[in-house]
VEXVORO-950392 format. One record per residue (C-alpha): residue in one letter; y, x, z. Coordinates in nm, 2 decimals. Layout:
// residues N
{atom "A", {Y, X, Z}},
...
***
This chain:
// residues 521
{atom "X", {0.00, 0.00, 0.00}},
{atom "X", {0.35, 0.12, -0.09}},
{atom "X", {0.54, 0.26, 0.21}},
{atom "X", {0.90, 0.17, 0.30}},
{atom "X", {1.01, 0.52, 0.21}},
{atom "X", {0.85, 0.52, -0.13}},
{atom "X", {0.98, 0.17, -0.20}},
{atom "X", {1.33, 0.28, -0.11}},
{atom "X", {1.30, 0.58, -0.34}},
{atom "X", {1.20, 0.36, -0.64}},
{atom "X", {1.47, 0.11, -0.56}},
{atom "X", {1.74, 0.38, -0.57}},
{atom "X", {1.61, 0.51, -0.90}},
{atom "X", {1.61, 0.16, -1.04}},
{atom "X", {1.96, 0.10, -0.92}},
{atom "X", {2.07, 0.43, -1.07}},
{atom "X", {1.94, 0.33, -1.41}},
{atom "X", {2.12, -0.01, -1.39}},
{atom "X", {2.45, 0.13, -1.28}},
{atom "X", {2.42, 0.40, -1.54}},
{atom "X", {2.40, 0.14, -1.82}},
{atom "X", {2.03, 0.10, -1.88}},
{atom "X", {1.98, -0.27, -1.79}},
{atom "X", {1.67, -0.38, -1.98}},
{atom "X", {1.38, -0.38, -1.73}},
{atom "X", {1.12, -0.26, -1.98}},
{atom "X", {1.35, 0.02, -2.10}},
{atom "X", {1.40, 0.13, -1.74}},
{atom "X", {1.03, 0.14, -1.68}},
{atom "X", {0.96, 0.32, -2.00}},
{atom "X", {1.23, 0.59, -1.94}},
{atom "X", {1.10, 0.63, -1.58}},
{atom "X", {0.75, 0.66, -1.72}},
{atom "X", {0.86, 0.94, -1.96}},
{atom "X", {1.01, 1.14, -1.67}},
{atom "X", {0.70, 1.09, -1.46}},
{atom "X", {0.49, 1.22, -1.74}},
{atom "X", {0.71, 1.52, -1.80}},
{atom "X", {0.68, 1.60, -1.43}},
{atom "X", {0.30, 1.56, -1.45}},
{atom "X", {0.27, 1.80, -1.74}},
{atom "X", {0.43, 2.08, -1.55}},
{atom "X", {0.23, 2.00, -1.23}},
{atom "X", {-0.09, 2.01, -1.43}},
{atom "X", {-0.01, 2.34, -1.59}},
{atom "X", {0.10, 2.50, -1.26}},
{atom "X", {-0.23, 2.39, -1.11}},
{atom "X", {-0.42, 2.54, -1.40}},
{atom "X", {-0.22, 2.86, -1.38}},
{atom "X", {-0.31, 2.89, -1.01}},
{atom "X", {-0.68, 2.84, -1.08}},
{atom "X", {-0.68, 3.09, -1.37}},
{atom "X", {-0.50, 3.34, -1.15}},
{atom "X", {-0.75, 3.30, -0.87}},
{atom "X", {-1.04, 3.33, -1.11}},
{atom "X", {-0.88, 3.62, -1.29}},
{atom "X", {-0.92, 3.46, -1.63}},
{atom "X", {-0.67, 3.37, -1.91}},
{atom "X", {-0.51, 3.03, -1.90}},
{atom "X", {-0.68, 2.78, -2.14}},
{atom "X", {-0.52, 2.49, -2.32}},
{atom "X", {-0.17, 2.56, -2.20}},
{atom "X", {0.07, 2.27, -2.23}},
{atom "X", {0.37, 2.51, -2.23}},
{atom "X", {0.40, 2.85, -2.39}},
{atom "X", {0.59, 3.13, -2.22}},
{atom "X", {0.88, 3.07, -2.47}},
{atom "X", {0.89, 2.71, -2.34}},
{atom "X", {0.95, 2.79, -1.98}},
{atom "X", {1.30, 2.64, -1.98}},
{atom "X", {1.17, 2.29, -2.07}},
{atom "X", {0.93, 2.27, -1.78}},
{atom "X", {1.02, 2.03, -1.49}},
{atom "X", {1.02, 2.30, -1.22}},
{atom "X", {1.27, 2.50, -1.43}},
{atom "X", {1.52, 2.24, -1.57}},
{atom "X", {1.54, 2.04, -1.25}},
{atom "X", {1.76, 2.33, -1.11}},
{atom "X", {2.00, 2.32, -1.41}},
{atom "X", {2.34, 2.15, -1.40}},
{atom "X", {2.36, 1.80, -1.55}},
{atom "X", {2.51, 1.91, -1.89}},
{atom "X", {2.26, 2.19, -1.94}},
{atom "X", {1.97, 1.97, -1.84}},
{atom "X", {2.08, 1.69, -2.08}},
{atom "X", {2.10, 1.95, -2.36}},
{atom "X", {1.74, 2.05, -2.30}},
{atom "X", {1.64, 1.69, -2.36}},
{atom "X", {1.85, 1.64, -2.67}},
{atom "X", {1.90, 1.97, -2.85}},
{atom "X", {1.64, 2.19, -3.02}},
{atom "X", {1.60, 2.51, -2.82}},
{atom "X", {1.35, 2.67, -2.58}},
{atom "X", {1.09, 2.77, -2.83}},
{atom "X", {1.22, 2.54, -3.10}},
{atom "X", {1.16, 2.21, -2.93}},
{atom "X", {1.34, 2.02, -2.66}},
{atom "X", {1.19, 1.85, -2.35}},
{atom "X", {1.15, 1.51, -2.50}},
{atom "X", {1.01, 1.62, -2.84}},
{atom "X", {0.76, 1.85, -2.66}},
{atom "X", {0.64, 1.55, -2.45}},
{atom "X", {0.57, 1.36, -2.77}},
{atom "X", {0.37, 1.66, -2.92}},
{atom "X", {0.14, 1.77, -2.64}},
{atom "X", {-0.16, 1.58, -2.78}},
{atom "X", {-0.49, 1.59, -2.60}},
{atom "X", {-0.37, 1.83, -2.33}},
{atom "X", {-0.15, 1.55, -2.20}},
{atom "X", {-0.43, 1.29, -2.17}},
{atom "X", {-0.44, 0.94, -2.31}},
{atom "X", {-0.07, 0.87, -2.25}},
{atom "X", {0.03, 1.14, -2.50}},
{atom "X", {-0.17, 0.97, -2.78}},
{atom "X", {0.07, 0.68, -2.79}},
{atom "X", {0.41, 0.86, -2.80}},
{atom "X", {0.49, 0.78, -3.16}},
{atom "X", {0.81, 0.59, -3.17}},
{atom "X", {0.91, 0.69, -2.82}},
{atom "X", {1.29, 0.72, -2.78}},
{atom "X", {1.50, 0.90, -2.52}},
{atom "X", {1.75, 0.63, -2.40}},
{atom "X", {1.91, 0.79, -2.09}},
{atom "X", {2.28, 0.79, -2.21}},
{atom "X", {2.46, 1.04, -1.99}},
{atom "X", {2.39, 1.38, -1.83}},
{atom "X", {2.49, 1.25, -1.49}},
{atom "X", {2.23, 0.97, -1.50}},
{atom "X", {1.96, 1.20, -1.62}},
{atom "X", {2.04, 1.45, -1.34}},
{atom "X", {2.04, 1.18, -1.07}},
{atom "X", {1.71, 1.03, -1.18}},
{atom "X", {1.54, 1.37, -1.22}},
{atom "X", {1.64, 1.47, -0.87}},
{atom "X", {1.53, 1.14, -0.72}},
{atom "X", {1.19, 1.15, -0.90}},
{atom "X", {1.14, 1.51, -0.79}},
{atom "X", {1.16, 1.40, -0.42}},
{atom "X", {0.88, 1.15, -0.46}},
{atom "X", {0.55, 1.27, -0.30}},
{atom "X", {0.28, 1.20, -0.55}},
{atom "X", {-0.01, 1.39, -0.41}},
{atom "X", {-0.29, 1.14, -0.44}},
{atom "X", {-0.42, 0.86, -0.66}},
{atom "X", {-0.33, 0.58, -0.42}},
{atom "X", {0.03, 0.69, -0.38}},
{atom "X", {0.08, 0.73, -0.76}},
{atom "X", {-0.08, 0.40, -0.83}},
{atom "X", {0.12, 0.21, -0.56}},
{atom "X", {0.44, 0.36, -0.69}},
{atom "X", {0.37, 0.24, -1.05}},
{atom "X", {0.25, -0.10, -0.94}},
{atom "X", {0.58, -0.15, -0.75}},
{atom "X", {0.78, -0.03, -1.05}},
{atom "X", {0.60, -0.28, -1.27}},
{atom "X", {0.66, -0.56, -1.02}},
{atom "X", {1.03, -0.53, -1.09}},
{atom "X", {0.98, -0.69, -1.44}},
{atom "X", {1.16, -1.01, -1.38}},
{atom "X", {1.19, -1.15, -1.73}},
{atom "X", {0.93, -1.30, -1.96}},
{atom "X", {0.82, -1.10, -2.26}},
{atom "X", {0.80, -1.22, -2.62}},
{atom "X", {0.52, -1.45, -2.75}},
{atom "X", {0.45, -1.60, -2.41}},
{atom "X", {0.36, -1.26, -2.25}},
{atom "X", {0.45, -1.21, -1.88}},
{atom "X", {0.32, -1.01, -1.59}},
{atom "X", {0.01, -1.16, -1.43}},
{atom "X", {0.04, -1.17, -1.04}},
{atom "X", {-0.17, -0.89, -0.90}},
{atom "X", {-0.34, -1.11, -0.64}},
{atom "X", {-0.46, -1.35, -0.91}},
{atom "X", {-0.60, -1.05, -1.11}},
{atom "X", {-0.78, -0.93, -0.79}},
{atom "X", {-0.92, -1.27, -0.73}},
{atom "X", {-1.07, -1.28, -1.08}},
{atom "X", {-1.21, -0.93, -1.04}},
{atom "X", {-1.36, -1.01, -0.70}},
{atom "X", {-1.52, -1.31, -0.85}},
{atom "X", {-1.69, -1.13, -1.14}},
{atom "X", {-1.79, -0.83, -0.93}},
{atom "X", {-1.80, -0.56, -1.20}},
{atom "X", {-2.13, -0.37, -1.23}},
{atom "X", {-2.20, 0.00, -1.23}},
{atom "X", {-2.26, 0.03, -1.60}},
{atom "X", {-2.00, -0.22, -1.71}},
{atom "X", {-1.81, -0.19, -2.04}},
{atom "X", {-1.48, -0.37, -1.96}},
{atom "X", {-1.21, -0.48, -2.20}},
{atom "X", {-0.88, -0.66, -2.20}},
{atom "X", {-0.79, -0.76, -2.56}},
{atom "X", {-0.42, -0.82, -2.46}},
{atom "X", {-0.39, -0.55, -2.20}},
{atom "X", {-0.01, -0.52, -2.16}},
{atom "X", {0.05, -0.29, -1.86}},
{atom "X", {-0.33, -0.27, -1.80}},
{atom "X", {-0.33, -0.46, -1.47}},
{atom "X", {-0.68, -0.61, -1.52}},
{atom "X", {-0.83, -0.27, -1.61}},
{atom "X", {-0.66, -0.11, -1.31}},
{atom "X", {-0.78, -0.38, -1.08}},
{atom "X", {-1.13, -0.34, -1.20}},
{atom "X", {-1.11, 0.03, -1.14}},
{atom "X", {-0.98, -0.02, -0.79}},
{atom "X", {-1.27, -0.26, -0.72}},
{atom "X", {-1.51, 0.03, -0.75}},
{atom "X", {-1.30, 0.25, -0.52}},
{atom "X", {-1.29, -0.03, -0.26}},
{atom "X", {-1.64, -0.16, -0.28}},
{atom "X", {-1.86, 0.13, -0.41}},
{atom "X", {-1.70, 0.46, -0.32}},
{atom "X", {-2.05, 0.62, -0.30}},
{atom "X", {-2.09, 0.57, -0.68}},
{atom "X", {-1.82, 0.83, -0.74}},
{atom "X", {-2.05, 1.10, -0.59}},
{atom "X", {-2.28, 1.05, -0.90}},
{atom "X", {-2.19, 1.26, -1.20}},
{atom "X", {-2.31, 1.00, -1.46}},
{atom "X", {-2.10, 0.72, -1.30}},
{atom "X", {-1.79, 0.94, -1.29}},
{atom "X", {-1.82, 1.03, -1.65}},
{atom "X", {-1.88, 0.67, -1.75}},
{atom "X", {-1.58, 0.55, -1.54}},
{atom "X", {-1.35, 0.81, -1.68}},
{atom "X", {-1.45, 0.79, -2.05}},
{atom "X", {-1.63, 0.47, -2.16}},
{atom "X", {-1.59, 0.19, -1.90}},
{atom "X", {-1.24, 0.08, -1.97}},
{atom "X", {-1.09, -0.04, -2.30}},
{atom "X", {-0.76, -0.22, -2.38}},
{atom "X", {-0.60, -0.36, -2.69}},
{atom "X", {-0.23, -0.40, -2.72}},
{atom "X", {0.00, -0.42, -3.03}},
{atom "X", {0.33, -0.35, -2.85}},
{atom "X", {0.38, 0.03, -2.85}},
{atom "X", {0.60, 0.02, -2.54}},
{atom "X", {0.35, -0.18, -2.33}},
{atom "X", {0.07, 0.05, -2.46}},
{atom "X", {0.25, 0.36, -2.32}},
{atom "X", {0.32, 0.18, -1.99}},
{atom "X", {-0.04, 0.07, -1.97}},
{atom "X", {-0.17, 0.42, -2.04}},
{atom "X", {0.05, 0.56, -1.77}},
{atom "X", {-0.06, 0.29, -1.53}},
{atom "X", {-0.43, 0.38, -1.59}},
{atom "X", {-0.37, 0.75, -1.56}},
{atom "X", {-0.18, 0.72, -1.23}},
{atom "X", {-0.47, 0.51, -1.09}},
{atom "X", {-0.71, 0.79, -1.18}},
{atom "X", {-0.85, 0.66, -1.50}},
{atom "X", {-0.78, 0.96, -1.72}},
{atom "X", {-0.93, 0.88, -2.06}},
{atom "X", {-0.97, 0.50, -2.12}},
{atom "X", {-1.00, 0.37, -2.48}},
{atom "X", {-0.67, 0.21, -2.58}},
{atom "X", {-0.63, 0.05, -2.92}},
{atom "X", {-0.29, 0.00, -3.07}},
{atom "X", {-0.37, -0.30, -3.29}},
{atom "X", {-0.32, -0.68, -3.30}},
{atom "X", {-0.65, -0.79, -3.15}},
{atom "X", {-0.67, -1.10, -3.37}},
{atom "X", {-0.62, -0.93, -3.70}},
{atom "X", {-0.87, -0.82, -3.97}},
{atom "X", {-0.79, -0.46, -3.87}},
{atom "X", {-0.97, -0.52, -3.54}},
{atom "X", {-1.28, -0.69, -3.70}},
{atom "X", {-1.52, -0.40, -3.62}},
{atom "X", {-1.51, -0.48, -3.25}},
{atom "X", {-1.81, -0.71, -3.22}},
{atom "X", {-2.06, -0.75, -2.93}},
{atom "X", {-1.94, -0.43, -2.76}},
{atom "X", {-1.83, -0.54, -2.41}},
{atom "X", {-2.02, -0.67, -2.11}},
{atom "X", {-1.70, -0.79, -1.93}},
{atom "X", {-1.37, -0.92, -2.05}},
{atom "X", {-1.08, -0.98, -1.82}},
{atom "X", {-0.76, -1.12, -1.97}},
{atom "X", {-0.44, -1.33, -1.97}},
{atom "X", {-0.37, -1.36, -2.35}},
{atom "X", {-0.04, -1.48, -2.49}},
{atom "X", {0.01, -1.86, -2.46}},
{atom "X", {0.28, -1.95, -2.70}},
{atom "X", {0.20, -1.75, -3.02}},
{atom "X", {0.13, -1.91, -3.36}},
{atom "X", {-0.03, -1.71, -3.64}},
{atom "X", {-0.09, -1.78, -4.01}},
{atom "X", {-0.45, -1.80, -4.11}},
{atom "X", {-0.41, -1.50, -4.34}},
{atom "X", {-0.33, -1.28, -4.04}},
{atom "X", {-0.64, -1.37, -3.84}},
{atom "X", {-0.99, -1.23, -3.87}},
{atom "X", {-1.22, -1.48, -4.06}},
{atom "X", {-1.49, -1.44, -3.80}},
{atom "X", {-1.26, -1.59, -3.53}},
{atom "X", {-1.16, -1.88, -3.76}},
{atom "X", {-1.52, -1.97, -3.81}},
{atom "X", {-1.54, -2.02, -3.43}},
{atom "X", {-1.21, -2.20, -3.40}},
{atom "X", {-0.99, -2.30, -3.69}},
{atom "X", {-0.64, -2.29, -3.55}},
{atom "X", {-0.31, -2.10, -3.55}},
{atom "X", {-0.27, -2.12, -3.17}},
{atom "X", {-0.31, -1.78, -3.01}},
{atom "X", {-0.46, -1.91, -2.68}},
{atom "X", {-0.75, -2.07, -2.87}},
{atom "X", {-0.79, -1.78, -3.11}},
{atom "X", {-0.82, -1.54, -2.82}},
{atom "X", {-1.11, -1.74, -2.68}},
{atom "X", {-1.29, -1.71, -3.02}},
{atom "X", {-1.21, -1.34, -3.02}},
{atom "X", {-1.36, -1.29, -2.67}},
{atom "X", {-1.68, -1.46, -2.78}},
{atom "X", {-1.70, -1.22, -3.07}},
{atom "X", {-1.63, -0.91, -2.86}},
{atom "X", {-1.88, -0.99, -2.59}},
{atom "X", {-2.24, -0.87, -2.59}},
{atom "X", {-2.50, -1.13, -2.53}},
{atom "X", {-2.51, -1.18, -2.15}},
{atom "X", {-2.15, -1.06, -2.13}},
{atom "X", {-1.91, -1.24, -1.90}},
{atom "X", {-1.55, -1.34, -1.93}},
{atom "X", {-1.28, -1.44, -1.69}},
{atom "X", {-0.96, -1.55, -1.87}},
{atom "X", {-0.64, -1.73, -1.78}},
{atom "X", {-0.55, -2.02, -2.01}},
{atom "X", {-0.27, -2.28, -2.02}},
{atom "X", {-0.38, -2.62, -1.90}},
{atom "X", {-0.35, -2.76, -2.25}},
{atom "X", {-0.66, -2.58, -2.35}},
{atom "X", {-0.86, -2.78, -2.10}},
{atom "X", {-0.77, -3.13, -2.23}},
{atom "X", {-0.60, -3.08, -2.57}},
{atom "X", {-0.71, -3.35, -2.81}},
{atom "X", {-0.68, -3.16, -3.14}},
{atom "X", {-0.99, -3.07, -3.34}},
{atom "X", {-0.94, -2.70, -3.26}},
{atom "X", {-0.91, -2.76, -2.88}},
{atom "X", {-1.23, -2.97, -2.88}},
{atom "X", {-1.41, -2.72, -3.11}},
{atom "X", {-1.36, -2.42, -2.88}},
{atom "X", {-1.44, -2.61, -2.56}},
{atom "X", {-1.76, -2.74, -2.72}},
{atom "X", {-1.85, -2.39, -2.84}},
{atom "X", {-1.82, -2.24, -2.49}},
{atom "X", {-1.99, -2.53, -2.31}},
{atom "X", {-2.27, -2.62, -2.55}},
{atom "X", {-2.35, -2.29, -2.71}},
{atom "X", {-2.29, -2.06, -2.42}},
{atom "X", {-2.27, -2.10, -2.04}},
{atom "X", {-1.95, -2.22, -1.87}},
{atom "X", {-1.96, -2.13, -1.51}},
{atom "X", {-1.63, -2.24, -1.35}},
{atom "X", {-1.29, -2.38, -1.40}},
{atom "X", {-1.02, -2.28, -1.14}},
{atom "X", {-0.71, -2.50, -1.17}},
{atom "X", {-0.40, -2.32, -1.05}},
{atom "X", {-0.06, -2.47, -0.94}},
{atom "X", {0.23, -2.44, -1.18}},
{atom "X", {0.42, -2.21, -0.94}},
{atom "X", {0.18, -1.92, -0.97}},
{atom "X", {0.36, -1.76, -1.26}},
{atom "X", {0.72, -1.81, -1.13}},
{atom "X", {0.98, -1.67, -1.18}},
{atom "X", {0.85, -1.58, -1.53}},
{atom "X", {0.73, -1.93, -1.62}},
{atom "X", {0.64, -2.27, -1.46}},
{atom "X", {0.35, -2.34, -1.69}},
{atom "X", {0.03, -2.48, -1.53}},
{atom "X", {-0.27, -2.26, -1.59}},
{atom "X", {-0.64, -2.23, -1.51}},
{atom "X", {-0.90, -1.96, -1.51}},
{atom "X", {-1.22, -2.00, -1.71}},
{atom "X", {-1.54, -1.81, -1.62}},
{atom "X", {-1.81, -1.81, -1.89}},
{atom "X", {-2.11, -1.61, -2.01}},
{atom "X", {-2.20, -1.55, -2.37}},
{atom "X", {-2.56, -1.66, -2.44}},
{atom "X", {-2.56, -1.80, -2.79}},
{atom "X", {-2.83, -2.04, -2.67}},
{atom "X", {-2.64, -2.26, -2.43}},
{atom "X", {-2.72, -2.27, -2.06}},
{atom "X", {-2.43, -2.48, -1.92}},
{atom "X", {-2.60, -2.70, -1.66}},
{atom "X", {-2.32, -2.78, -1.41}},
{atom "X", {-1.96, -2.66, -1.41}},
{atom "X", {-1.79, -2.57, -1.09}},
{atom "X", {-1.43, -2.70, -1.05}},
{atom "X", {-1.19, -2.58, -0.79}},
{atom "X", {-0.84, -2.73, -0.74}},
{atom "X", {-0.63, -2.44, -0.61}},
{atom "X", {-0.33, -2.57, -0.42}},
{atom "X", {-0.21, -2.25, -0.25}},
{atom "X", {-0.23, -1.88, -0.34}},
{atom "X", {-0.06, -1.73, -0.03}},
{atom "X", {0.29, -1.74, -0.17}},
{atom "X", {0.56, -2.01, -0.19}},
{atom "X", {0.55, -2.19, -0.53}},
{atom "X", {0.92, -2.16, -0.60}},
{atom "X", {1.10, -1.89, -0.79}},
{atom "X", {1.12, -1.67, -0.48}},
{atom "X", {0.74, -1.65, -0.44}},
{atom "X", {0.77, -1.55, -0.08}},
{atom "X", {0.45, -1.44, 0.11}},
{atom "X", {0.37, -1.72, 0.35}},
{atom "X", {0.34, -1.66, 0.72}},
{atom "X", {0.09, -1.82, 0.96}},
{atom "X", {0.10, -2.20, 0.95}},
{atom "X", {0.33, -2.23, 0.64}},
{atom "X", {0.24, -2.44, 0.34}},
{atom "X", {0.28, -2.32, -0.02}},
{atom "X", {0.48, -2.64, -0.11}},
{atom "X", {0.85, -2.67, -0.05}},
{atom "X", {0.91, -2.30, -0.06}},
{atom "X", {0.69, -2.24, 0.25}},
{atom "X", {0.91, -2.46, 0.47}},
{atom "X", {0.65, -2.72, 0.55}},
{atom "X", {0.41, -2.67, 0.83}},
{atom "X", {0.03, -2.68, 0.77}},
{atom "X", {-0.28, -2.63, 0.97}},
{atom "X", {-0.49, -2.32, 0.93}},
{atom "X", {-0.52, -2.02, 0.69}},
{atom "X", {-0.67, -2.23, 0.42}},
{atom "X", {-0.36, -2.44, 0.37}},
{atom "X", {-0.15, -2.14, 0.26}},
{atom "X", {-0.41, -1.94, 0.06}},
{atom "X", {-0.72, -2.09, -0.11}},
{atom "X", {-0.82, -1.76, -0.27}},
{atom "X", {-1.07, -1.64, 0.00}},
{atom "X", {-1.23, -1.98, 0.00}},
{atom "X", {-1.26, -1.98, -0.39}},
{atom "X", {-1.43, -1.64, -0.39}},
{atom "X", {-1.67, -1.73, -0.11}},
{atom "X", {-1.77, -2.06, -0.26}},
{atom "X", {-1.81, -1.92, -0.61}},
{atom "X", {-2.05, -1.65, -0.50}},
{atom "X", {-2.24, -1.90, -0.29}},
{atom "X", {-2.33, -2.10, -0.60}},
{atom "X", {-2.61, -1.86, -0.69}},
{atom "X", {-2.92, -1.85, -0.48}},
{atom "X", {-2.87, -1.49, -0.38}},
{atom "X", {-2.51, -1.57, -0.27}},
{atom "X", {-2.58, -1.84, -0.02}},
{atom "X", {-2.41, -1.74, 0.31}},
{atom "X", {-2.49, -1.81, 0.67}},
{atom "X", {-2.31, -2.14, 0.66}},
{atom "X", {-2.53, -2.26, 0.38}},
{atom "X", {-2.25, -2.32, 0.14}},
{atom "X", {-2.47, -2.24, -0.15}},
{atom "X", {-2.68, -2.54, -0.06}},
{atom "X", {-2.39, -2.77, 0.04}},
{atom "X", {-2.16, -2.70, -0.25}},
{atom "X", {-2.36, -2.93, -0.48}},
{atom "X", {-2.32, -3.21, -0.22}},
{atom "X", {-1.94, -3.19, -0.20}},
{atom "X", {-1.76, -3.51, -0.31}},
{atom "X", {-1.52, -3.54, -0.60}},
{atom "X", {-1.25, -3.60, -0.34}},
{atom "X", {-1.27, -3.24, -0.21}},
{atom "X", {-1.11, -2.93, -0.36}},
{atom "X", {-1.43, -2.80, -0.52}},
{atom "X", {-1.72, -2.98, -0.68}},
{atom "X", {-1.98, -2.96, -0.95}},
{atom "X", {-1.98, -3.17, -1.27}},
{atom "X", {-2.29, -3.20, -1.49}},
{atom "X", {-2.30, -3.10, -1.85}},
{atom "X", {-2.38, -3.45, -1.97}},
{atom "X", {-2.07, -3.60, -1.80}},
{atom "X", {-1.84, -3.33, -1.96}},
{atom "X", {-2.00, -3.40, -2.30}},
{atom "X", {-1.95, -3.77, -2.26}},
{atom "X", {-1.58, -3.70, -2.19}},
{atom "X", {-1.53, -3.52, -2.52}},
{atom "X", {-1.56, -3.18, -2.36}},
{atom "X", {-1.26, -3.24, -2.14}},
{atom "X", {-1.22, -2.97, -1.87}},
{atom "X", {-0.92, -3.11, -1.69}},
{atom "X", {-1.00, -3.13, -1.32}},
{atom "X", {-0.80, -3.46, -1.30}},
{atom "X", {-1.06, -3.61, -1.53}},
{atom "X", {-1.33, -3.57, -1.26}},
{atom "X", {-1.15, -3.54, -0.93}},
{atom "X", {-1.14, -3.86, -0.73}},
{atom "X", {-0.84, -3.95, -0.52}},
{atom "X", {-0.87, -4.16, -0.21}},
{atom "X", {-0.58, -4.40, -0.15}},
{atom "X", {-0.53, -4.49, 0.21}},
{atom "X", {-0.43, -4.85, 0.27}},
{atom "X", {-0.09, -4.88, 0.44}},
{atom "X", {0.00, -5.21, 0.61}},
{atom "X", {0.36, -5.32, 0.63}},
{atom "X", {0.52, -5.59, 0.84}},
{atom "X", {0.57, -5.93, 0.70}},
{atom "X", {0.91, -5.98, 0.52}},
{atom "X", {1.04, -6.22, 0.78}},
{atom "X", {0.96, -5.95, 1.05}},
{atom "X", {1.14, -5.68, 0.86}},
{atom "X", {1.45, -5.91, 0.81}},
{atom "X", {1.45, -5.99, 1.18}},
{atom "X", {1.44, -5.62, 1.26}},
{atom "X", {1.74, -5.56, 1.02}},
{atom "X", {1.94, -5.83, 1.19}},
{atom "X", {1.87, -5.68, 1.53}},
{atom "X", {1.99, -5.34, 1.41}},
{atom "X", {2.30, -5.50, 1.26}},
{atom "X", {2.37, -5.67, 1.60}},
{atom "X", {2.32, -5.34, 1.78}},
{atom "X", {2.56, -5.16, 1.54}},
{atom "X", {2.83, -5.43, 1.58}},
{atom "X", {2.81, -5.40, 1.96}},
{atom "X", {2.83, -5.02, 1.94}},
{atom "X", {3.15, -5.05, 1.72}},
{atom "X", {3.31, -5.29, 1.98}},
{atom "X", {3.24, -5.03, 2.25}},
{atom "X", {3.40, -4.76, 2.04}},
{atom "X", {3.71, -4.97, 1.97}},
{atom "X", {3.74, -5.04, 2.34}},
{atom "X", {3.74, -4.67, 2.42}},
{atom "X", {4.01, -4.60, 2.15}},
{atom "X", {4.26, -4.87, 2.27}},
{atom "X", {4.22, -4.84, 2.65}},
***
């Protein structure tokens, strides 16, 4: 968890960018990222130089040549502002400046360096560059947890929605999804719209939290660092931010693909992954010519939220699982394409669960109502009963402030209303426990695995059989199946209410007489 000191340091750097004229949040994060990377390059070479010196061998794969000493972080950070700025913008120090060198380091710089094409230096003044370099230099980044926490906090400062319906997925929702799917040791994990790589990072952290002992095994470490994680992202800026996010969390060489996941150019990715975690764009619309024909055979539509579901089915291996956030409209849309993709998942594969989330989950970015689908690719069906859960609270107020709730607060009304117990303010622990108890091996001491099937449609979670969903035209809206109990309220007879009003009027008139008497005594 990020400390107060580290948070304060990032806040000051962020403020320096804004007061220095860099006001776009993504630009701030990208420029911050470039400087972090430049610092990492120097730190990496200094460590390699120390190892080579101790071993008495020549330095291999040097990032900086002796002629480029002036453009190393530990050298230029001591320069005056004007000289430092010149090192970033003028060709010198071995024929290349700091920023151009960063773009040319290649494999020696790790996966981040592969996506530097188009990177632009946008810090406008020597004074701002000097301020930011000095503040970044003071940040202690000695371990994976600190570096990862720093970058996650930096990403949390994105307060505006992106284009095509893209916006940052809340990290506690991502963690819930990862905890529900419980990634396996030999997993091949992909996010086809990875953005800042939050899902891939969370999956990696799951192994560090739940299975630390696996990192003692050489084969697992190699798999974790080279083959386990893949992400697809067409926005070059987000691709660089995602690459840095993964590197700072200790995932050094993930597979990142700079393509439009839905296009023909990505058609070779078929049946390659065992787990997909994603929150694809909701609002996009594409021409048929721009979409891979194999996806259109699964679902004929221009809507990106439906096309991505078809893409995920294509990318998954048989037996592969998917946890994906979708807009509510996918659950009950009446168009041919909406029904087509729902029928495909339910009838030809195995739909496991539908988690309905409150509309405030994505505030302040958007107020759209969403759900999470969990399904398994089988190709032969397998849906027996689908588990529905009506999430009403996620631990934060459901207004634009998204304030963490304290004991006894309800998520409604900005956390101002009082409620009983922990469950009233955060359903997520209950969701995870109940989901895992559905399998015979997951039944807990309370017998939830056995009792979940007996829960009534009036409760927050319940099971709905395949036949009923089919009869409802493949509708997956929880409101289609949830039953609401209406409590009878008895009111007094009209004549009694009128008599009470007359009594109140009489009391009011008497009170006014008393007040008048006090005024004119």
